Biopython code that builds the backbone (N, CA, C, O; Angstrom):
import numpy as np
from Bio.PDB.StructureBuilder import StructureBuilder

atoms = [
    (1, "MET", "N", (0.854, -1.177, 0.000)),
    (1, "MET", "CA", (0.000, 0.000, 0.000)),
    (1, "MET", "C", (0.895, 1.234, 0.000)),
    (1, "MET", "O", (1.814, 1.346, 0.812)),
    (2, "ASN", "N", (0.621, 2.149, -0.910)),
    (2, "ASN", "CA", (1.354, 3.410, -0.980)),
    (2, "ASN", "C", (0.554, 4.495, -0.278)),
    (2, "ASN", "O", (-0.586, 4.783, -0.641)),
    (3, "ILE", "N", (1.171, 5.085, 0.727)),
    (3, "ILE", "CA", (0.551, 6.154, 1.501)),
    (3, "ILE", "C", (1.402, 7.401, 1.297)),
    (3, "ILE", "O", (2.631, 7.329, 1.319)),
    (4, "HIS", "N", (0.755, 8.538, 1.101)),
    (4, "HIS", "CA", (1.487, 9.783, 0.897)),
    (4, "HIS", "C", (1.030, 10.847, 1.890)),
    (4, "HIS", "O", (-0.124, 10.893, 2.315)),
    (5, "GLN", "N", (1.994, 11.700, 2.240)),
    (5, "GLN", "CA", (1.681, 12.825, 3.108)),
    (5, "GLN", "C", (0.565, 13.649, 2.477)),
    (5, "GLN", "O", (0.543, 13.846, 1.262)),
    (6, "TRP", "N", (-0.350, 14.124, 3.293)),
    (6, "TRP", "CA", (-1.501, 14.952, 2.933)),
    (6, "TRP", "C", (-2.659, 14.161, 2.343)),
    (6, "TRP", "O", (-3.685, 14.750, 2.000)),
    (7, "GLU", "N", (-2.525, 12.848, 2.215)),
    (7, "GLU", "CA", (-3.669, 12.056, 1.794)),
    (7, "GLU", "C", (-4.637, 11.896, 2.958)),
    (7, "GLU", "O", (-4.266, 12.071, 4.119)),
    (8, "ILE", "N", (-5.881, 11.562, 2.634)),
    (8, "ILE", "CA", (-6.921, 11.383, 3.651)),
    (8, "ILE", "C", (-7.337, 9.912, 3.641)),
    (8, "ILE", "O", (-7.852, 9.402, 2.646)),
    (9, "TRP", "N", (-7.101, 9.242, 4.773)),
    (9, "TRP", "CA", (-7.363, 7.811, 4.915)),
    (9, "TRP", "C", (-8.296, 7.567, 6.097)),
    (9, "TRP", "O", (-8.400, 8.383, 7.013)),
    (10, "LYS", "N", (-8.966, 6.426, 6.049)),
    (10, "LYS", "CA", (-9.777, 5.989, 7.189)),
    (10, "LYS", "C", (-8.949, 5.083, 8.080)),
    (10, "LYS", "O", (-8.094, 4.330, 7.615)),
    (11, "SER", "N", (-9.229, 5.176, 9.397)),
    (11, "SER", "CA", (-8.596, 4.317, 10.391)),
    (11, "SER", "C", (-9.457, 4.334, 11.646)),
    (11, "SER", "O", (-10.376, 5.143, 11.776)),
    (12, "ARG", "N", (-9.146, 3.433, 12.562)),
    (12, "ARG", "CA", (-9.841, 3.403, 13.854)),
    (12, "ARG", "C", (-8.796, 3.271, 14.960)),
    (12, "ARG", "O", (-8.496, 2.162, 15.402)),
    (13, "PRO", "N", (-8.242, 4.399, 15.407)),
    (13, "PRO", "CA", (-7.255, 4.326, 16.481)),
    (13, "PRO", "C", (-7.914, 3.984, 17.821)),
    (13, "PRO", "O", (-9.137, 4.005, 17.956)),
    (14, "LEU", "N", (-7.087, 3.676, 18.778)),
    (14, "LEU", "CA", (-7.547, 3.351, 20.121)),
    (14, "LEU", "C", (-8.468, 4.450, 20.638)),
    (14, "LEU", "O", (-8.150, 5.636, 20.541)),
    (15, "GLY", "N", (-9.613, 4.048, 21.190)),
    (15, "GLY", "CA", (-10.559, 4.999, 21.750)),
    (15, "GLY", "C", (-11.660, 5.428, 20.793)),
    (15, "GLY", "O", (-12.610, 6.087, 21.215)),
    (16, "PHE", "N", (-11.561, 5.075, 19.521)),
    (16, "PHE", "CA", (-12.590, 5.416, 18.542)),
    (16, "PHE", "C", (-13.541, 4.234, 18.388)),
    (16, "PHE", "O", (-13.099, 3.091, 18.266)),
    (17, "ALA", "N", (-14.843, 4.505, 18.395)),
    (17, "ALA", "CA", (-15.852, 3.451, 18.284)),
    (17, "ALA", "C", (-16.036, 2.985, 16.838)),
    (17, "ALA", "O", (-16.498, 1.872, 16.587)),
    (18, "ARG", "N", (-15.667, 3.851, 15.893)),
    (18, "ARG", "CA", (-15.830, 3.488, 14.478)),
    (18, "ARG", "C", (-14.705, 4.119, 13.667)),
    (18, "ARG", "O", (-13.941, 4.943, 14.168)),
    (19, "ASP", "N", (-14.620, 3.711, 12.396)),
    (19, "ASP", "CA", (-13.607, 4.279, 11.512)),
    (19, "ASP", "C", (-13.834, 5.776, 11.332)),
    (19, "ASP", "O", (-14.962, 6.266, 11.377)),
    (20, "HIS", "N", (-12.737, 6.479, 11.129)),
    (20, "HIS", "CA", (-12.752, 7.933, 11.059)),
    (20, "HIS", "C", (-11.769, 8.367, 9.976)),
    (20, "HIS", "O", (-10.813, 7.646, 9.689)),
    (21, "TRP", "N", (-11.985, 9.525, 9.377)),
    (21, "TRP", "CA", (-11.051, 10.068, 8.385)),
    (21, "TRP", "C", (-9.897, 10.793, 9.076)),
    (21, "TRP", "O", (-10.085, 11.463, 10.091)),
    (22, "PHE", "N", (-8.695, 10.646, 8.504)),
    (22, "PHE", "CA", (-7.494, 11.300, 9.032)),
    (22, "PHE", "C", (-6.653, 11.852, 7.883)),
    (22, "PHE", "O", (-6.474, 11.192, 6.859)),
    (23, "VAL", "N", (-6.145, 13.061, 8.065)),
    (23, "VAL", "CA", (-5.156, 13.635, 7.159)),
    (23, "VAL", "C", (-3.797, 13.125, 7.623)),
    (23, "VAL", "O", (-3.435, 13.298, 8.787)),
    (24, "ILE", "N", (-3.048, 12.503, 6.732)),
    (24, "ILE", "CA", (-1.735, 11.944, 7.078)),
    (24, "ILE", "C", (-0.691, 13.060, 7.093)),
    (24, "ILE", "O", (-0.526, 13.785, 6.112)),
    (25, "LEU", "N", (0.012, 13.184, 8.227)),
    (25, "LEU", "CA", (1.013, 14.240, 8.397)),
    (25, "LEU", "C", (2.454, 13.757, 8.254)),
    (25, "LEU", "O", (3.328, 14.537, 7.876)),
    (26, "SER", "N", (2.711, 12.498, 8.549)),
    (26, "SER", "CA", (4.088, 11.997, 8.569)),
    (26, "SER", "C", (4.782, 12.227, 7.234)),
    (26, "SER", "O", (4.152, 12.238, 6.176)),
    (27, "GLY", "N", (6.100, 12.409, 7.311)),
    (27, "GLY", "CA", (6.915, 12.598, 6.120)),
    (27, "GLY", "C", (7.013, 11.322, 5.296)),
    (27, "GLY", "O", (6.783, 10.221, 5.797)),
    (28, "GLN", "N", (7.360, 11.492, 4.024)),
    (28, "GLN", "CA", (7.378, 10.362, 3.102)),
    (28, "GLN", "C", (8.388, 9.290, 3.495)),
    (28, "GLN", "O", (8.159, 8.110, 3.230)),
    (29, "GLU", "N", (9.496, 9.671, 4.117)),
    (29, "GLU", "CA", (10.495, 8.667, 4.534)),
    (29, "GLU", "C", (9.872, 7.673, 5.512)),
    (29, "GLU", "O", (10.078, 6.467, 5.377)),
    (30, "ARG", "N", (9.125, 8.153, 6.477)),
    (30, "ARG", "CA", (8.460, 7.262, 7.438)),
    (30, "ARG", "C", (7.367, 6.455, 6.742)),
    (30, "ARG", "O", (7.221, 5.259, 6.993)),
    (31, "LEU", "N", (6.614, 7.095, 5.886)),
    (31, "LEU", "CA", (5.523, 6.411, 5.200)),
    (31, "LEU", "C", (6.032, 5.281, 4.310)),
    (31, "LEU", "O", (5.372, 4.250, 4.180)),
    (32, "ASP", "N", (7.194, 5.466, 3.700)),
    (32, "ASP", "CA", (7.762, 4.458, 2.800)),
    (32, "ASP", "C", (8.530, 3.361, 3.523)),
    (32, "ASP", "O", (8.736, 2.288, 2.956)),
    (33, "HIS", "N", (8.957, 3.596, 4.751)),
    (33, "HIS", "CA", (9.788, 2.631, 5.486)),
    (33, "HIS", "C", (8.937, 1.444, 5.943)),
    (33, "HIS", "O", (7.973, 1.627, 6.686)),
    (34, "PRO", "N", (9.284, 0.228, 5.506)),
    (34, "PRO", "CA", (8.439, -0.938, 5.814)),
    (34, "PRO", "C", (8.396, -1.324, 7.291)),
    (34, "PRO", "O", (7.451, -1.983, 7.725)),
    (35, "GLN", "N", (9.403, -0.923, 8.070)),
    (35, "GLN", "CA", (9.419, -1.310, 9.484)),
    (35, "GLN", "C", (8.902, -0.212, 10.410)),
    (35, "GLN", "O", (8.789, -0.424, 11.617)),
    (36, "ARG", "N", (8.594, 0.926, 9.873)),
    (36, "ARG", "CA", (7.985, 1.999, 10.677)),
    (36, "ARG", "C", (6.481, 1.898, 10.476)),
    (36, "ARG", "O", (5.939, 2.371, 9.477)),
    (37, "LEU", "N", (5.825, 1.284, 11.429)),
    (37, "LEU", "CA", (4.416, 0.933, 11.260)),
    (37, "LEU", "C", (3.437, 1.975, 11.778)),
    (37, "LEU", "O", (2.229, 1.846, 11.581)),
    (38, "GLN", "N", (3.951, 3.006, 12.440)),
    (38, "GLN", "CA", (3.060, 4.037, 12.964)),
    (38, "GLN", "C", (3.328, 5.372, 12.266)),
    (38, "GLN", "O", (4.470, 5.735, 11.986)),
    (39, "VAL", "N", (2.238, 6.085, 11.999)),
    (39, "VAL", "CA", (2.318, 7.388, 11.348)),
    (39, "VAL", "C", (1.435, 8.369, 12.106)),
    (39, "VAL", "O", (0.641, 7.969, 12.958)),
    (40, "ASN", "N", (1.574, 9.644, 11.798)),
    (40, "ASN", "CA", (0.783, 10.689, 12.446)),
    (40, "ASN", "C", (-0.332, 11.176, 11.533)),
    (40, "ASN", "O", (-0.170, 11.265, 10.316)),
    (41, "GLY", "N", (-1.467, 11.489, 12.150)),
    (41, "GLY", "CA", (-2.593, 11.999, 11.378)),
    (41, "GLY", "C", (-3.466, 12.940, 12.198)),
    (41, "GLY", "O", (-3.444, 12.919, 13.429)),
    (42, "LEU", "N", (-4.225, 13.756, 11.499)),
    (42, "LEU", "CA", (-5.175, 14.683, 12.110)),
    (42, "LEU", "C", (-6.589, 14.190, 11.827)),
    (42, "LEU", "O", (-6.920, 13.851, 10.691)),
    (43, "ALA", "N", (-7.418, 14.152, 12.860)),
    (43, "ALA", "CA", (-8.797, 13.678, 12.720)),
    (43, "ALA", "C", (-9.646, 14.710, 11.975)),
    (43, "ALA", "O", (-9.467, 15.918, 12.132)),
    (44, "CYS", "N", (-10.566, 14.205, 11.166)),
    (44, "CYS", "CA", (-11.517, 15.043, 10.440)),
    (44, "CYS", "C", (-12.925, 14.650, 10.869)),
    (44, "CYS", "O", (-13.187, 13.484, 11.165)),
    (45, "TYR", "N", (-13.819, 15.613, 10.903)),
    (45, "TYR", "CA", (-15.193, 15.318, 11.274)),
    (45, "TYR", "C", (-16.151, 16.193, 10.480)),
    (45, "TYR", "O", (-15.791, 17.283, 10.036)),
    (46, "LYS", "N", (-17.369, 15.708, 10.306)),
    (46, "LYS", "CA", (-18.396, 16.456, 9.589)),
    (46, "LYS", "C", (-18.680, 17.748, 10.342)),
    (46, "LYS", "O", (-18.930, 17.739, 11.547)),
    (47, "LEU", "N", (-18.638, 18.828, 9.632)),
    (47, "LEU", "CA", (-18.814, 20.141, 10.241)),
    (47, "LEU", "C", (-20.295, 20.452, 10.407)),
    (47, "LEU", "O", (-21.075, 20.383, 9.457)),
    (48, "GLN", "N", (-20.658, 20.794, 11.630)),
    (48, "GLN", "CA", (-22.020, 21.224, 11.934)),
    (48, "GLN", "C", (-21.902, 22.584, 12.599)),
    (48, "GLN", "O", (-21.487, 22.694, 13.752)),
    (49, "GLY", "N", (-22.267, 23.601, 11.868)),
    (49, "GLY", "CA", (-22.087, 24.956, 12.371)),
    (49, "GLY", "C", (-20.738, 25.502, 11.955)),
    (49, "GLY", "O", (-20.173, 25.082, 10.945)),
    (50, "ASP", "N", (-20.228, 26.431, 12.729)),
    (50, "ASP", "CA", (-18.946, 27.054, 12.424)),
    (50, "ASP", "C", (-17.798, 26.195, 12.941)),
    (50, "ASP", "O", (-17.937, 25.528, 13.966)),
    (51, "PRO", "N", (-16.648, 26.206, 12.228)),
    (51, "PRO", "CA", (-15.491, 25.466, 12.735)),
    (51, "PRO", "C", (-14.964, 26.091, 14.022)),
    (51, "PRO", "O", (-15.140, 27.285, 14.265)),
    (52, "LYS", "N", (-14.316, 25.267, 14.843)),
    (52, "LYS", "CA", (-13.687, 25.762, 16.067)),
    (52, "LYS", "C", (-12.385, 26.471, 15.711)),
    (52, "LYS", "O", (-11.909, 26.372, 14.580)),
    (53, "LYS", "N", (-11.817, 27.179, 16.667)),
    (53, "LYS", "CA", (-10.574, 27.921, 16.419)),
    (53, "LYS", "C", (-9.394, 27.012, 16.086)),
    (53, "LYS", "O", (-8.408, 27.468, 15.508)),
    (54, "VAL", "N", (-9.484, 25.743, 16.441)),
    (54, "VAL", "CA", (-8.383, 24.802, 16.197)),
    (54, "VAL", "C", (-8.575, 24.021, 14.895)),
    (54, "VAL", "O", (-7.769, 23.145, 14.581)),
    (55, "ASP", "N", (-9.625, 24.325, 14.137)),
    (55, "ASP", "CA", (-9.978, 23.571, 12.937)),
    (55, "ASP", "C", (-9.612, 24.310, 11.653)),
    (55, "ASP", "O", (-9.514, 25.537, 11.611)),
    (56, "VAL", "N", (-9.413, 23.499, 10.598)),
    (56, "VAL", "CA", (-9.316, 24.011, 9.240)),
    (56, "VAL", "C", (-10.447, 23.362, 8.458)),
    (56, "VAL", "O", (-10.630, 22.145, 8.506)),
    (57, "ARG", "N", (-11.184, 24.159, 7.756)),
    (57, "ARG", "CA", (-12.340, 23.665, 6.995)),
    (57, "ARG", "C", (-11.880, 22.988, 5.700)),
    (57, "ARG", "O", (-11.057, 23.532, 4.965)),
    (58, "LEU", "N", (-12.422, 21.794, 5.432)),
    (58, "LEU", "CA", (-12.165, 21.051, 4.205)),
    (58, "LEU", "C", (-13.486, 20.887, 3.468)),
    (58, "LEU", "O", (-14.554, 21.071, 4.051)),
    (59, "ASN", "N", (-13.414, 20.536, 2.162)),
    (59, "ASN", "CA", (-14.653, 20.380, 1.389)),
    (59, "ASN", "C", (-14.452, 19.391, 0.244)),
    (59, "ASN", "O", (-13.541, 18.564, 0.283)),
    (60, "GLY", "N", (-15.302, 19.480, -0.767)),
    (60, "GLY", "CA", (-15.262, 18.560, -1.892)),
    (60, "GLY", "C", (-13.949, 18.564, -2.647)),
    (60, "GLY", "O", (-13.563, 17.534, -3.200)),
    (61, "ALA", "N", (-13.255, 19.682, -2.689)),
    (61, "ALA", "CA", (-11.955, 19.740, -3.365)),
    (61, "ALA", "C", (-10.931, 18.841, -2.680)),
    (61, "ALA", "O", (-9.947, 18.426, -3.293)),
    (62, "ASP", "N", (-11.170, 18.543, -1.408)),
    (62, "ASP", "CA", (-10.280, 17.673, -0.638)),
    (62, "ASP", "C", (-10.775, 16.222, -0.615)),
    (62, "ASP", "O", (-10.130, 15.355, -0.025)),
    (63, "GLY", "N", (-11.911, 15.962, -1.251)),
    (63, "GLY", "CA", (-12.436, 14.603, -1.322)),
    (63, "GLY", "C", (-13.671, 14.331, -0.493)),
    (63, "GLY", "O", (-14.232, 13.238, -0.571)),
    (64, "PHE", "N", (-14.109, 15.289, 0.295)),
    (64, "PHE", "CA", (-15.275, 15.087, 1.154)),
    (64, "PHE", "C", (-16.556, 15.460, 0.422)),
    (64, "PHE", "O", (-16.543, 16.308, -0.471)),
    (65, "ASP", "N", (-17.666, 14.823, 0.801)),
    (65, "ASP", "CA", (-18.941, 15.100, 0.149)),
    (65, "ASP", "C", (-19.719, 16.220, 0.827)),
    (65, "ASP", "O", (-20.826, 16.539, 0.393)),
    (66, "GLY", "N", (-19.185, 16.812, 1.856)),
    (66, "GLY", "CA", (-19.828, 17.922, 2.543)),
    (66, "GLY", "C", (-18.815, 18.670, 3.380)),
    (66, "GLY", "O", (-17.650, 18.276, 3.445)),
    (67, "PRO", "N", (-19.243, 19.753, 4.027)),
    (67, "PRO", "CA", (-18.326, 20.532, 4.867)),
    (67, "PRO", "C", (-17.719, 19.658, 5.969)),
    (67, "PRO", "O", (-18.424, 18.952, 6.689)),
    (68, "THR", "N", (-16.414, 19.730, 6.072)),
    (68, "THR", "CA", (-15.666, 18.907, 7.016)),
    (68, "THR", "C", (-14.617, 19.768, 7.692)),
    (68, "THR", "O", (-14.121, 20.728, 7.103)),
    (69, "ALA", "N", (-14.276, 19.423, 8.937)),
    (69, "ALA", "CA", (-13.237, 20.144, 9.672)),
    (69, "ALA", "C", (-12.081, 19.202, 9.974)),
    (69, "ALA", "O", (-12.282, 18.044, 10.341)),
    (70, "CYS", "N", (-10.885, 19.712, 9.814)),
    (70, "CYS", "CA", (-9.666, 18.995, 10.192)),
    (70, "CYS", "C", (-9.219, 19.589, 11.525)),
    (70, "CYS", "O", (-8.874, 20.767, 11.610)),
    (71, "GLN", "N", (-9.230, 18.764, 12.548)),
    (71, "GLN", "CA", (-8.931, 19.205, 13.908)),
    (71, "GLN", "C", (-7.418, 19.227, 14.109)),
    (71, "GLN", "O", (-6.775, 18.179, 14.057)),
    (72, "CYS", "N", (-6.847, 20.399, 14.337)),
    (72, "CYS", "CA", (-5.394, 20.566, 14.351)),
    (72, "CYS", "C", (-4.767, 20.638, 15.736)),
    (72, "CYS", "O", (-3.560, 20.862, 15.839)),
    (73, "ASP", "N", (-5.534, 20.458, 16.798)),
    (73, "ASP", "CA", (-4.954, 20.605, 18.142)),
    (73, "ASP", "C", (-4.465, 19.292, 18.737)),
    (73, "ASP", "O", (-3.927, 19.291, 19.844)),
    (74, "PHE", "N", (-4.635, 18.164, 18.028)),
    (74, "PHE", "CA", (-4.143, 16.884, 18.541)),
    (74, "PHE", "C", (-3.716, 16.008, 17.374)),
    (74, "PHE", "O", (-4.468, 15.821, 16.417)),
    (75, "ILE", "N", (-2.504, 15.473, 17.459)),
    (75, "ILE", "CA", (-1.955, 14.613, 16.413)),
    (75, "ILE", "C", (-2.055, 13.171, 16.888)),
    (75, "ILE", "O", (-1.493, 12.805, 17.921)),
    (76, "PHE", "N", (-2.776, 12.358, 16.124)),
    (76, "PHE", "CA", (-2.991, 10.960, 16.478)),
    (76, "PHE", "C", (-1.888, 10.078, 15.916)),
    (76, "PHE", "O", (-1.306, 10.377, 14.872)),
    (77, "VAL", "N", (-1.607, 8.986, 16.622)),
    (77, "VAL", "CA", (-0.719, 7.938, 16.129)),
    (77, "VAL", "C", (-1.608, 6.872, 15.496)),
    (77, "VAL", "O", (-2.525, 6.349, 16.129)),
    (78, "LEU", "N", (-1.320, 6.563, 14.240)),
    (78, "LEU", "CA", (-2.109, 5.597, 13.485)),
    (78, "LEU", "C", (-1.218, 4.451, 13.021)),
    (78, "LEU", "O", (-0.065, 4.670, 12.649)),
    (79, "ASP", "N", (-1.743, 3.241, 13.042)),
    (79, "ASP", "CA", (-1.024, 2.090, 12.502)),
    (79, "ASP", "C", (-1.234, 2.042, 10.995)),
    (79, "ASP", "O", (-2.369, 2.068, 10.520)),
    (80, "LYS", "N", (-0.137, 1.971, 10.243)),
    (80, "LYS", "CA", (-0.251, 1.915, 8.789)),
    (80, "LYS", "C", (-1.105, 0.735, 8.338)),
    (80, "LYS", "O", (-1.833, 0.830, 7.350)),
    (81, "THR", "N", (-1.012, -0.369, 9.063)),
    (81, "THR", "CA", (-1.744, -1.571, 8.663)),
    (81, "THR", "C", (-3.256, -1.411, 8.801)),
    (81, "THR", "O", (-4.009, -2.191, 8.218)),
    (82, "ASN", "N", (-3.710, -0.423, 9.557)),
    (82, "ASN", "CA", (-5.146, -0.195, 9.747)),
    (82, "ASN", "C", (-5.717, 0.893, 8.833)),
    (82, "ASN", "O", (-6.921, 1.146, 8.848)),
    (83, "LEU", "N", (-4.862, 1.532, 8.044)),
    (83, "LEU", "CA", (-5.341, 2.568, 7.133)),
    (83, "LEU", "C", (-6.034, 1.916, 5.937)),
    (83, "LEU", "O", (-5.571, 0.903, 5.413)),
    (84, "HIS", "N", (-7.150, 2.514, 5.515)),
    (84, "HIS", "CA", (-7.853, 2.005, 4.336)),
    (84, "HIS", "C", (-8.710, 3.115, 3.727)),
    (84, "HIS", "O", (-8.957, 4.137, 4.368)),
    (85, "SER", "N", (-9.150, 2.916, 2.521)),
    (85, "SER", "CA", (-10.130, 3.772, 1.854)),
    (85, "SER", "C", (-9.677, 5.227, 1.682)),
    (85, "SER", "O", (-10.351, 6.144, 2.150)),
    (86, "CYS", "N", (-8.561, 5.434, 1.025)),
    (86, "CYS", "CA", (-8.099, 6.796, 0.742)),
    (86, "CYS", "C", (-9.112, 7.505, -0.158)),
    (86, "CYS", "O", (-9.565, 6.938, -1.153)),
    (87, "ILE", "N", (-9.470, 8.754, 0.193)),
    (87, "ILE", "CA", (-10.429, 9.501, -0.631)),
    (87, "ILE", "C", (-9.760, 10.610, -1.442)),
    (87, "ILE", "O", (-10.433, 11.318, -2.190)),
    (88, "GLY", "N", (-8.453, 10.766, -1.302)),
    (88, "GLY", "CA", (-7.755, 11.803, -2.046)),
    (88, "GLY", "C", (-6.775, 12.548, -1.165)),
    (88, "GLY", "O", (-6.380, 12.071, -0.101)),
    (89, "SER", "N", (-6.393, 13.714, -1.623)),
    (89, "SER", "CA", (-5.399, 14.532, -0.926)),
    (89, "SER", "C", (-5.961, 15.899, -0.594)),
    (89, "SER", "O", (-6.843, 16.414, -1.281)),
    (90, "VAL", "N", (-5.439, 16.468, 0.462)),
    (90, "VAL", "CA", (-5.783, 17.835, 0.849)),
    (90, "VAL", "C", (-5.192, 18.781, -0.199)),
    (90, "VAL", "O", (-4.040, 18.617, -0.601)),
    (91, "THR", "N", (-5.965, 19.756, -0.637)),
    (91, "THR", "CA", (-5.473, 20.709, -1.633)),
    (91, "THR", "C", (-4.310, 21.529, -1.066)),
    (91, "THR", "O", (-4.148, 21.653, 0.148)),
    (92, "TRP", "N", (-3.507, 22.084, -1.976)),
    (92, "TRP", "CA", (-2.335, 22.852, -1.566)),
    (92, "TRP", "C", (-2.722, 24.006, -0.646)),
    (92, "TRP", "O", (-2.049, 24.260, 0.353)),
    (93, "GLU", "N", (-3.805, 24.702, -0.983)),
    (93, "GLU", "CA", (-4.241, 25.838, -0.166)),
    (93, "GLU", "C", (-4.579, 25.396, 1.259)),
    (93, "GLU", "O", (-4.208, 26.059, 2.228)),
    (94, "ARG", "N", (-5.280, 24.279, 1.373)),
    (94, "ARG", "CA", (-5.633, 23.785, 2.699)),
    (94, "ARG", "C", (-4.426, 23.208, 3.429)),
    (94, "ARG", "O", (-4.363, 23.270, 4.657)),
    (95, "GLN", "N", (-3.470, 22.649, 2.694)),
    (95, "GLN", "CA", (-2.222, 22.201, 3.331)),
    (95, "GLN", "C", (-1.552, 23.384, 4.024)),
    (95, "GLN", "O", (-1.094, 23.269, 5.161)),
    (96, "GLN", "N", (-1.499, 24.519, 3.331)),
    (96, "GLN", "CA", (-0.879, 25.717, 3.915)),
    (96, "GLN", "C", (-1.659, 26.185, 5.145)),
    (96, "GLN", "O", (-1.070, 26.610, 6.139)),
    (97, "ALA", "N", (-2.992, 26.104, 5.067)),
    (97, "ALA", "CA", (-3.828, 26.507, 6.202)),
    (97, "ALA", "C", (-3.601, 25.579, 7.395)),
    (97, "ALA", "O", (-3.539, 26.039, 8.535)),
    (98, "ILE", "N", (-3.476, 24.278, 7.138)),
    (98, "ILE", "CA", (-3.228, 23.318, 8.223)),
    (98, "ILE", "C", (-1.855, 23.567, 8.843)),
    (98, "ILE", "O", (-1.718, 23.546, 10.066)),
    (99, "LYS", "N", (-0.846, 23.802, 8.019)),
    (99, "LYS", "CA", (0.498, 24.092, 8.542)),
    (99, "LYS", "C", (0.462, 25.323, 9.446)),
    (99, "LYS", "O", (1.037, 25.318, 10.535)),
    (100, "SER", "N", (-0.213, 26.371, 8.991)),
    (100, "SER", "CA", (-0.312, 27.600, 9.799)),
    (100, "SER", "C", (-1.051, 27.338, 11.097)),
    (100, "SER", "O", (-0.644, 27.811, 12.158)),
    (101, "LYS", "N", (-2.140, 26.582, 11.012)),
    (101, "LYS", "CA", (-2.930, 26.290, 12.213)),
    (101, "LYS", "C", (-2.134, 25.450, 13.185)),
    (101, "LYS", "O", (-2.207, 25.685, 14.391)),
    (102, "LEU", "N", (-1.370, 24.472, 12.700)),
    (102, "LEU", "CA", (-0.532, 23.654, 13.584)),
    (102, "LEU", "C", (0.497, 24.520, 14.308)),
    (102, "LEU", "O", (0.723, 24.350, 15.506)),
    (103, "LYS", "N", (1.116, 25.441, 13.584)),
    (103, "LYS", "CA", (2.087, 26.351, 14.209)),
    (103, "LYS", "C", (1.418, 27.210, 15.274)),
    (103, "LYS", "O", (1.964, 27.409, 16.359)),
    (104, "GLU", "N", (0.237, 27.714, 14.956)),
    (104, "GLU", "CA", (-0.494, 28.563, 15.892)),
    (104, "GLU", "C", (-0.917, 27.793, 17.144)),
    (104, "GLU", "O", (-0.648, 28.222, 18.266)),
    (105, "VAL", "N", (-1.577, 26.660, 16.942)),
    (105, "VAL", "CA", (-2.162, 25.901, 18.051)),
    (105, "VAL", "C", (-1.082, 25.281, 18.936)),
    (105, "VAL", "O", (-1.222, 25.251, 20.158)),
    (106, "HIS", "N", (-0.003, 24.786, 18.321)),
    (106, "HIS", "CA", (1.057, 24.119, 19.093)),
    (106, "HIS", "C", (2.189, 25.061, 19.438)),
    (106, "HIS", "O", (3.183, 24.660, 20.044)),
    (107, "ARG", "N", (2.034, 26.321, 19.049)),
    (107, "ARG", "CA", (3.026, 27.364, 19.336)),
    (107, "ARG", "C", (4.416, 26.955, 18.857)),
    (107, "ARG", "O", (5.388, 27.017, 19.609)),
    (108, "LEU", "N", (4.496, 26.535, 17.590)),
    (108, "LEU", "CA", (5.766, 26.102, 16.993)),
    (108, "LEU", "C", (6.506, 27.276, 16.394)),
    (108, "LEU", "O", (7.596, 27.104, 15.847)),
]
sb = StructureBuilder()
sb.init_structure("model")
sb.init_model(0)
sb.init_chain("A")
sb.init_seg("    ")
for serial, (resi, resn, name, xyz) in enumerate(atoms, 1):
    if name == "N":
        sb.init_residue(resn, " ", resi, " ")
    sb.init_atom(name, np.array(xyz, "f"), 0.0, 1.0, " ", f" {name:<3s}", serial, name[0])
structure = sb.get_structure()
């Protein structure tokens, strides 16, 4: 399975009752390494109302069928073996927005 940074995959990490969409953050070296089985991702959820201050809004250009928020205040550890159902990649504009939000929220 080929996984790329900024792609959106489904997974079910510890504590989640069902599969969820995640934006993959890890660099390509980790993603390509066969013995590095864990990667980092940001959870996405269907947007109801206005996004929170820690969110970046995603939409159909990113592969979603409706308004979606990418939650940038917590980075999840995901097992590569549990990733499935890639729906596409985050657009360049939204990648820049996520990078800015990560810097802001995590004070990088």
